[in-house]
Phi, psi and omega in degrees: 000332177291327175302308190290334177285321180294311179300327178293315185292313179307309180304320181295310179301313186296326181301315186289330174268355178070031174258006179294133182079014175258176174292345177282343187294151181291347180289334180300341183291339181246026188292344178282352191220124179265008179276149182229138168267130179244111189237174182059039183272151175300132173299344186278349175289132178265181177301309181301325180294323189291309188300318182299318184288312190278343182278005170290346178256356171166179173285127181268127182270326190213144180206142181209122174239117182292150179220158180293125187294327180291308186258333182079010184279147182293141175284357179081013181212159180206169180228132186225148183233128180272150177291333172240144183292330181288345170294308186303313172306321181290319183293327175295310186290321189259329192263340178300126180091002186281136179273123168239126179047038178080013182234137172284112178274157179237122177244124175212168185283145175228127177264143170058038171287130176241138179294163181299163191297316180298321177301315186293320182298314185294322171295326181288328168290325178294316181299316181290328174292320176297313179294330171291320178295324178285327177291321176298324182297315178295322180283307188261006179073030171120340188291300180073003177270335183280136184243351176278155181289143176296122177289142179287137186278141175267116184253115173233125183229196169282338185274327179213151180158219184245136168277111183282356183264349186300156181268150183303128179098353180272141175287121187276350196287312176041044172099345182283146174283153173286114186267008179089354187271159186285151171288132180275141176294123176306317191288338183297329182261352183073007185084006173274149178144177177268136175304132187271136172284163184292156180298141168098008183288328184300339182268356180281165179272172180296320178304316184291318181296319178301312179295323179288322178303315182296310182301317178292328178289323186285320178295318180299310185300317186289328180289325171298313177298320183303315187290313184296320179300314177293330176293317183291315180300323183292314178297328179290310179301318177298309181303309180299320175307313187296315180303304186301315180293331175291313181299319181296311170303315175299324179282331173293328185286326186287316176302320188292316184288328186284322184290323180290328182297313185295321180299000000 
C-alpha cells in the first residue's frame, strides 16, 4: 500500500511541474523494459481477467501469473509485457490504486525481468523449430516438409555424361569433366542410347558446327562405301572360288570319261 501511495504522489508532483512525458519523468528510468508488475490481485481473477483489464492501455505481448504447484491457486501477482513502452507508462499511471473486487491493485515498472526457465526453454524450442523450417524452405523452395538431405542431381546432357556405346574396358570420359555423378554400368542399358557429343560443342559457333557436321556426314558416307566395297569383294571372292571349283570338277569328270573310252 505504501508503494501505491508513493507512485500516486510522484505522478501528482510531475503533473504540477509539467514534466510528465518528458525525459525528466521517473518512467524514463525503465525505458528499456516494457515489463510491468501487477500485485495485490484478487485470487479469484484468472489470466484472462487480468489481461482484459490491462489490455485497455495497449497490446500485451507476454504474460505470466505464478500459481501454487499443489493447489493451482493464484499467488495474487503477475507479470505482463506490453508491446510498446508507452503502454506500460499509461498502465502504471492509471491502474495503480484501482479497486478490483474490493482490493487496491498495484501496477509498477519492473526492470530486467526474465520469464521462468520453462518458458525460456519453450521459446528456445520455438526459435529452433522456426530456424529449421527456414532452412528447409531455403533448400526445398518453401515446402519445409522434407527432412532428408538434398541429394546431388545427376545431370546427363549432350556435352557431358556416359558413353552408352562404349565397349567393356574402354574409357567413357572422352574429354568430359567429372561432374560428381555416379558412373552408369554399361551392362545396365544393354549398350543402347544416343551417342554423346564431345565436350565444348555448346561453345562452338554456327559455322564450326556446320563444318563439323559436314565432316561427320562425309566420314559416314566413306565408311558406308568402304563397308559396301568390302562386302562386294567378299561376294566376288566367293563367286570366283565357286567357278574355279566347278572347273576343277569338270576337268576331273572329263579325264574319267576319256579313260573309260580308251579301255
